[in-house]
N, C-alpha and C positions, 0 to 999 in steps of 0.2 A: 039141598042146602049145603051139604059138605062140599059139593062141586064148586059152588059159588065161593066158599071159603078158600079152596085151593087156588081158584083163579085169582082171588084178591092177593093171596100170598105170592103167587107167581109175578103178578104185576108189581108188587112192592119190591120183590127181589130184583126184577129187571130194572126198575127205577134206581135202586141203590147201585147196581153194577154200572149203569150208564153214568151216574154221577162220579163214581170212582174212576171210570175210564176218562171222563172229561177232565177231571183234576189231574190224572196221570199225563194226559197229552199237554195240558197247560203247563205242567212243571216237569216235562219229560227230560229236558236238558239238564235241569238241576239234579234229577235222579240218575243221570248217566246214560239216558237213552239217546242214541245217535239219530240225528235228523237226516233223512235222505232227501237231497235236493237235485234237481235237474239243471245243471249249469248250462246246458245247451238250449234250454227253453227260452223263448222270446220274453217270457214273463220273469225270467231270472234277473234279479237286481243286485247281485253280488259284485265284487270288485275284480274278479278274475278276468284278465285280458284274453287268456287262452285256456281251453278245456282239454281234457285228455282226448276227446273225440277230434278236436281241432288238429291235434298233433298227428293223427293217423290211426289206422285200424289194422290189425293183423288179419289180412284177407284169407290166410290159410286155415283159419279156424271157423270160417263161415261157409254156408252153402248158398251161394248167390243165384239169382236168376240171370241167365245168359241171354244177351240180346245181340244179334248179328245184323248190322245195317247193310242194306243193299238197295240200289234203285230197282232191281228186279223183284224185290220182296224182302221185307224185314222179318226175321225169324226171332220168336220169343220162346225161350225154354223155361217155363215156370209160370207162376201166377204173379199178378200185380202190375202187368203192363200189357198194352195192346197197340195195334197200329191204326192210324187214321190219316187218310189223305196224304200218304207218302211220308208221314212222320211217325215217331214212336211216342206214346204217352204212358208215363209211369204214374199209377193211380193210388198207390198205397205205400206205406213205410216198408223198409227192407233194404237188402243189398242187391245191387244190379251191376253186372259186368258188361261193358259195351265195347264192340269192335266193329270195324268195317267202315263203309263210306256212303254218304248221300250227297248227290250233286244239287238237289233242291228239296230240302226237307229240314226238319227240326227234331231236337230231343226236347220233349216237354214233360215237366213234372207238374202234375195237377192232382194232389192228394188231399187228405184231411188236414185241417190247420194244426193238428197235433202230431202230424207224422214227421218222422225223421227218415231221410232217404240218403243212402250211401251209393254213389256211382263210382265205379272203377273204369277209367278210360284206358283201354289197352289197344292203342292203334286206331283212334277215332278220327275220321276226316269228314266233317259235315259242312256243307255250304247251303245257305238259304238266301234266295235272291231278293225276297221282299219282307223278311222278318228275322227275328233272332234265331241264331243257330242252336243255342241252348236257352230255353225259356222256362223259368220257374214261376208258375202261376200261383201255386199254393202249396205250402208245407210249413212245418214248424222250423225246420232247418235242413239244408241240403249240404252234403259233403262230397266234393269231387276229388277223387284220388287219382293221380297220374302214375300209372304202373311203371315199375322200374324198367328202364331201357326203352320205354314206349315213346313214340312221336305222335302227337295229336294236334289237330288243326280245326279251328272254327272260323267260318267266314260269312259275312253278310253282304248283300248287294248294295248298290248305290242308291236305290229308291225302295222305301217301305210301302206296303199296301195301305189303303185307307183304313182297313180293319186294324192293322197293327198300330197305326198312328192314333186311331180313336181309343185304343186300349192303352196308350201311353208307352208303348214299347219303343226303346231308343238305342239299345246296345246290341252288339253281337252276342254277348252273354247278358241276359236280362233276368233279374231276380226280384220278385216282390217281397221275398222273405230272406232270412239270413242265409249266407252262402260262405262256405269254407272251401279253399283249394289247397291240397297238400300232396304229398308223394315225392317221388324222385325222378319221374319222367319229364317230358317237355310238352308245352302247350303253346301254339301260335294262334293269336287272335287278330283277325284283320277286319276292321270296321270301315267299309267303304261309304257308309251313310252317316253314322253319328259316333257314339261312344264305343269304346272297346268293351268294357264291363260296366254295366249299370245296375246298381243294387239299391233297392228302396230302403233296406234296413242296414245290417252290418255285413261287411266283407272282411274275411279273415284269410290271410295267406301264410301258410306255415311250411311250404316246401314246393319243390318243382322248379323247372326252368321255364319262365313264362315270358313271352315276347308279344307286345301289343303295339299295333299300328292303327291309329284312329284319325278320322276326319275332324273329330272334336276332342273331348277329354279321353285320355287313356283309360282312366277309372273315374267313375262318377257315382259316389255313394251318398246316401242321405244321413245315416246315423254315425257310422265310423268306418275307418279302414285301419286294420291292425296287421302288422307284419312281424314274423319271427321265424326261427328254425332255419332250414336250408334254402329258403326262397331266394331265387335269382331272377329278379324282375327287370325287364328292359321295356321302356315305353318311348314311342315316338308319336307325339300328338300335335295336332294343329290348333289346339286350344290348351287347356290346362293338362298337366301330366296326371295329377291326382287331385280330385276335388271332393271334399266332404261338405255338402251343401247346407245342412241344418245349422241353425244358429248355435246350438250347443254340440254339433257334431264334431268329432275329434279324429285326429290321426295319431297313431302310435306305432313306433318301431323299436324293437329291442335286439334284433338280430337279422341276418340276411343281407343281400346285396340288392341295391336299387339304382338303376341308371335311367335318367329321364332327359329327353330332349323335347322341348315344348316351345310353342310360339306365344304362349301366355305363361301364367305362373306354373312353376314345376310342381309345387305342393301348395294347396290352398285349402284352409279349413275355416269353417264358421266359428268353431270353438277352439279348444286347445290343440296345439301341435307339439308332440313330445318325441324327442329322439333320445332313447335310452341305450342305444347300441346300434350295431350294423354299419354298413358301408353305403354311403349315398354319393352318387356323382350326378351333377346337375348342369345342364346347358339350357338356359332359358332366355327368351327374348323379353320377358318381364321380370317379376320378382322370382328369385330362386325359391324362397319360402315365404308364404304370407298366411297370417292368422288374424282373424278379426278379434281374437282374444289374446291368448298367451302362447309364446314359444318357449319351451324348456328343453335344454340340451344338457344331458348329464353324462353321456358316454358316446362312443362310436366315432366314425370318421365321416366328415362332410366336406366334399369338394364342390364348390359352385364355380365352375371354370368360366362361365359367361352368364351375365344377367344384367338387368337394369338396376334394381336394388337387390341386395343380398338376402337379408332377412327383415321382414316388416311385420310389426304386430303392436298390440296395445302395450304389452310388456315382453321383454326378452331377458331370459335368465340362462346363464351358462355356468355349470359347476364342474364340467369335465368334458372329455372328448377332444378331438383335433379338427378344427374348422378352418378352412381356407376359402376366401371369397375374392373373386376378381370382378367387381361391378363396373358399370359405367356411371352409376350414381352412388348413392349411399351404400356403405357396407352393411351396417345395422341401422335400422330406423324404427324407433319406438315413437309412433306418432298418433296413438289413439286407436289403432287397429283398422281404421277404414281403409279400403283399397285406394291406392293413390292413382289409379288409372295410369299405370306405369307404361313403359315403352310399348310392349306388345298389347297391353290391355288398356290402351287409350291414354297414353302419354305422360303421366306425371304431373297433370295440372289439377287433379282433384284434391279433396281434403287430405292433407298429409303428404301429398306427392312431393311438395317442397315445403315441408313443415317448418324448416329452419329459416325461411325467407323473412317472416315477420320478426323472428328472434334477432336476425342480423340487422334488420332495419331499426328495431328498438335499441339494439346495442350501439348502432351508429349514432342515434340521437343522443344517447347518454354520453357517448364519447365526445360529441360535439360540445356538450355543456361542460365537460370536465376540464377543458383546456382552452382558455381564452386566447392564448398566444397562437394557437393553430386553428382558430375558428374558421378563417376563410378557406384554407386548404382542406380542412376536414369536411366542410360542406361540399366542396367540389368533388372530392374523392368519394364521398358517400353517395352522391348522385350518380357518379360513374358506376360504382359497384352495384347500385340498385338497378341501373339500366342494363348492365350486363346480366344480372341475375334474372331480370324480367325476360330478357331474350332467351336465356337458357331454359326457362320454364316451358317454352313452346317447342323445344327440341324433342324429337321422338314421337310427335303426335302424327297419326295418319293424315295424309294430305287433305282428305275431304272432311275431317272431323271439325265441326264448328266449336267455337268457344262456348262456355256455359254461363250465360248471363244471369241465371238464377242462383248462382253460388253465393253471391253476396246476400241475397234475400234469405237464403236458407240459413246462413250463419246468424242472421238477425232473429229468425224464427226460433232457433235453438238456443238463444242466448240465456234463457232462464233454466235450461237443463243443466244439472250438475255434471261437471267434467270428471271422467274417470281418470284415476291416477295412472300415469304412464312412466316407465323407467327402463333402464338397462342395468342389469346386475351381473357381474362376472366374478365368480369366486374360485374358479379352477379351470383346468384345461388349457389348450393352446389355440389362440385366435390370430389368424393372419388375414389382413385385408390389403389388397394391392389394387390400386386404380391408376392406370397409366394414361387415361384420357380425360377424366372428369374435371373440368375447370371449376365447376360449381357443385362439387360433390363433397360429401362429408364421410369420414371414416366411420365413426360411431356417433350417431345423431339421435338425440332424445328430446322430445318436447317437454319432458320433465327432467329427471335427474339421471346421472350416471354414477353408479357405485361399483368400485373395483376393490375387492378384498383378497384376491388371489389369482393364480393363473399366469400365463405368459401371453402378452398382447403385442402384436406387431402391426402397425398401421403405416402404409406408405402411399401418399398421394403426390401428384405433381406440384411443384413449387411456384408455378407462374399463374395460378388461378385465384379465385376467391373462396377456395375450399377451406374446410376446417377439419383437422384430423380428429379432434374431439369437439363435439358441439352439444351443449346441454341447453335446456330451456331456462336460462337465467332470468329472462324477462318475466317468467311466471313463477319465480321462486325456486327453480331447479338449481342443483349444484352438480359439479363434477368432483367427486371426492374419491380418495384412495386411502386404504388402510392396509393394503398388502398386495403382493404380486409384482411382476416386472412388466413395465410398459415402455415402449418406444413408439411415439406417434409423430410422423413426419409429414409435412405438407407445406402450405403457403403461409407466410407470416402476416398477410393483410388481415385475415379473419381468425388468427390463431387464438386458441383458448388453452389455458393450462389448468392444473388442479386447484381446487378451492383451498383457501388458507385454513379451513376447518379440518382438513385432512390430518391424519395421524402419521402418515408416512411421507417423508421428504421427497420433493420433486423439483425439477427446474426446467425452464424453457430456454432454449439456445437458438438465437436467430442469426442468420447470415445474409447480409444485404446482397452480395454478389451471387448467391445461390450455390448449390452443391449438385454436382453431376450425378446422374443415376449410376448405381453400382458402386458408390463410394463407401468405404469401410468406416464405420463409427465404433469407437471403443471408449470405455470409461474406466479409469484406474484410480485407486485410492492413493493416499499419500505414501504408502509403503510400496507402491508399484504393482500391486495385485490387480489383475484385470477383473473388474466386476461384471462387465458386459461387453460383447463385441457382436456387430451385426453389419452385413452388407446391405445397405438400403437400396431397394430395387428402383425407386423413382427419384427424380431430381427433387430437391426441396429447399426452402428458405427458412423453415422453422422446425424445431425438434423439441418435443416434450419427453422427458425421461424420468422414470422413477423405479426404484428397486428397494428391497428391504435393507440393503447394506448402506444406503445413504443416511447421513446423520447431519443435523443442523450444527454448524460450528466447525465442521471438518472441511478440508480442501480436497479437490479432486482434479484429475487431469482429463480434459475432454479432447480427444483426437478425432478430427473429421478429415479423413484423407491425410494429407501432409501437414495440415494446420493443427497445431496443438496449443491449448490454452489451459492454464491452471485457474480454477474457480474456487471460491469459498462460499459454502452455503450459509448465509446469514439469516435465513428464514425458512419456514416449512415449505413454501412455494416460491422459489426465487426465479429471477430472469437475468439472462446474460446475452451477449452478442452485440451486433452492430446494426440490427434492423428490427424495429419493434413491430409487433402486430397491432393493427389499428383498434380492434375491438376484442379485448380479452374477455374470458368467461366471467370473471368477477371484477372486470374493469380496472384491475391494477396489475395484470400480468401481461397484457398485450402491449404495454408501452404508453397507455393513455393516462392512467390514473396514478395517484401517489403510490409509491412503493416500487415503481419500476426503476431498476438500477442498471439499465443499459441505454445507450444513447440512440435509440430508434426514434421513429417519428412519434412525437408526443411524449417521449420518455424524459428522463432527468435532464439530458443534454439540452433539449428544446425548452423544457420548463425553466431551467436556470437562465437560459438566454432571454426568455420572455420576462422573467422577474427582474433581470438587470437592465432591461430596456435595450439590449443589443440584438439586432436582427442578424441571424446567421445566414450563410449562403443558401442553405437548403430552405430556410424559411422564405427568403427572398424569392427564390425560384418557384416555390409553391404558391405564393400569393400574386405572382405576375398576372395570372389569367384574370384575376378579379380586382386588381388594385385600381383600375380606372373607375370603378363604381363603389369602392370601399374607402371610407375615411380612415386615414392613417392613425388618427387618435383612437378610433375604435379598435384597430388591430393591436395597438399598444395598450389596450385596456383602459384608455381615458374616455371620459364622457364630456360633451360640451356643457359649459356652465349655463344656468338660467338665473337671471337676476331677480325673478319673482314679480316684476312689474307687468301689468296688463294694460293695453290701450284703453283710454277713458271713453265713455259714452255720455253725451250731454243730455240724453233723455228726451230730446225734442223730436216729435213726429211731424211729417208734412200734413198741412191742413187740407180738408175737403170742403169746398164751398157749397156743396149740395146741388149744384146744377148738372143736369144730364146733357150730353151732347145731342145736337140736332141731327136726327137720322135722315131728314128730308123725305122725299117722296119714294114710295116703294114701287118696284116694277110690277107689271101685271104677271099673273100666273096663268099659263096656257094649259095647265093640266097634265103636261107630259113630264115624266121623270127622266133624268139622264141615264144612259146605259152604263152599267158597271161591268167591265169586261175582265176584271182581274180573276185569274184562276187560283184556286187554293194550292199551296205548295204540296208536293208529293212527300210522303214519309221517306226518311233516309233509307237507301238500299242496304242490303246485308254487305258487310265489309268482308270480302273474301280473304284479305290478308290478315285482318286482325280479329275476325270472328264477328259476332253479333254486336248490337249496340251496347250490350252489357259487358263485352269482353274487352281486352286490351286492344286499342285501335278502334273499336266500335264506339267508345265514348267520344274519342276525338272526331270521328266521322259524324256522329250525332250532333256535337257542338258546332262543327263547321256548317252543317246543313241548316241548323237552327239560326245561326248568324246570317246566312244567305237569305233565309226566309224572312227574317226580321228586316233586313235591308230592303228586300223586295216589297214588303208591306209598306214601309215608309215611302219608298219611291212611288208606288202605285197610288197611295193615298194623296200624295202631293199632286200627282198627275190628275187624279180625279177632282181635287179641289179646283185646279186650274181650268177644268172643263165644265164646272158648274154653270148653268144658265141663270137668267134673272129670276126664274121661279124659285130656285133654291134660296137666293138672297132675299126674296120676298118673305119666305117663311122664317128666315133667320131674323129679319127686322121685326116681323110681327111678334115673334117669340120674345125678343128683347123688350118691345113695347108693353106686352102683357106683364112681363116681369117687373118693369118700372111701375106700372099701374098698381100692381099688387103691393109693392113696397109703400107707395104713397097711401093707399087705402089702409094699410096696417098702421101707419103713423097718424092719420087724421081721424079715422072713425072711432077708435076707443075713447077719444075725448068728447065725442058728440053724444054718447049714450051713457 
């Protein structure tokens, strides 16, 4: 009995202690108990980009397992690894030092899913003809350290085995779990088949000199690529330099050096792409940097020496750093984040590839309505600009790539989907964009708005194209506004846009009809002779937009462009000067078309005054010569023909019908034979090699022409068939008419008889 009482007391005591421990754990942090977390675990959800283990380990304090690689036999000194079929397999957590060479083998990590494995490469040279040279099948996380002063090499063959392909192996380094590479030695990765490094999860680089040559992507990761420390990474890839494939997968760099040469995008991320430091040098045949989400630059140095588009994303934000871009198309392009099928990645014809095309077309339509005096010439020049841009949209496409006829249907299908906000924001840093070849390229292009509140921005485009140094989505409510920073944006005057009148910092557009040569010095001085700004513009230009914090409304300034000097007075927050107006300004009153333009460019005050006074200037006369044969002069002068309001009278009388039917006479006999009908059905239009499919540019024209030919052929053959009808056919026609007449007579007579 007493034993039962003791057992009951023990149980009650254990229950009380358990409750107390539970409460303690639930409130441990409040009571000052430190929580131990594993930041290297795959289940860790903290915000740390790099852990202490990522940055390296002091190998002098550990007792590792030593593995010596050799074709004659792999030696393992210690537990946790074994050899299999010419390869070495590491099967448990721990520290392993590897050295030596294999001409056809692999280093394989296949441990528990909770295992952390540290590998020290100290002179490793591994080649595998039909599989990955380093293959991580399972672990929680693997750390590869490049020993100080060591040279290491991993190479894969040109063809992988069926087993490797079935298992989804595609890189010379292949990791199904998290992988970190650090240290101070060197590593050369050669991928003769596919990617250099392929990581299903996260890839972290914090040290070492790494050189990757790949048939496809240099690095292809699923979740993230993160770079910091002393990393010196060089990539030569025949596809993307670095790809993070997952929709929310991200790229992040805060230190280190990265040099990429690629035939497609240099950096491509499904999610955010952040540059918070480091030095990046890019030479790309497509986008230098592309994100389906957001690009954020807060520090570091970025040089994109060659590319199709410089930076393309849903939103682009720059608050620091030094960025230089030399594109053949747009420098910055905030177009909604979809890949534009750029030059190396199929051409620039996809969604967003020429995102400003519709904007410019809409602007052209608005400009046409705003000036009656220039109506005819505006229509003509708008059509020419549209034709030029349509031609440019096909440049850079691979020769055998067809047009995409489904694009129009896709846009209709997605019409009900809410559009994501897109914009470019610059608040700091230095941005330089130089495009010496792009006739139809923009400096900073946004399908939404452009906001500038700080930094230094230099944009230089050639002056003889339809480009725009600044191009916002004004047709969709976007604005180009400035509240701070220094901006000089030079390009062509025909499509020039300046800052919106809602800006809080003064700016002006200056246009030059004769153009300015490349390398011309531009300087701005205030009334006291102090130089506010001086810059040697790299490309020729016909339009310049300038703004800096020292500009004030109501003050006068001296603008020196080469040897030409003019004094201007800012009479509004966004003013315009010079002798050649842009056709389609951003807010339609800065490019010379709308009210408020105070320079005598096309559509500017000079032409408007001439139109209002009824006097035709020489330039107007020349601009309307091409269409004056079909255009009424009264319409050009704004007059409409008068209408006296009288309509022709109708006497209301209709011709009478006497009710008699014509005599058909005798019908021919029918011999039972039907005439042959030899007409063949027209063939569908063939694919248009020069213009794409029937849905692409040129395809629609081919389809229409073929349809017209078919219609003419049908009419011709029908008439021919009628002429060849025999008497039998006419017999049936006559009988049908007789039956019809009898029916009408019966309908008239019989109702009265019953």
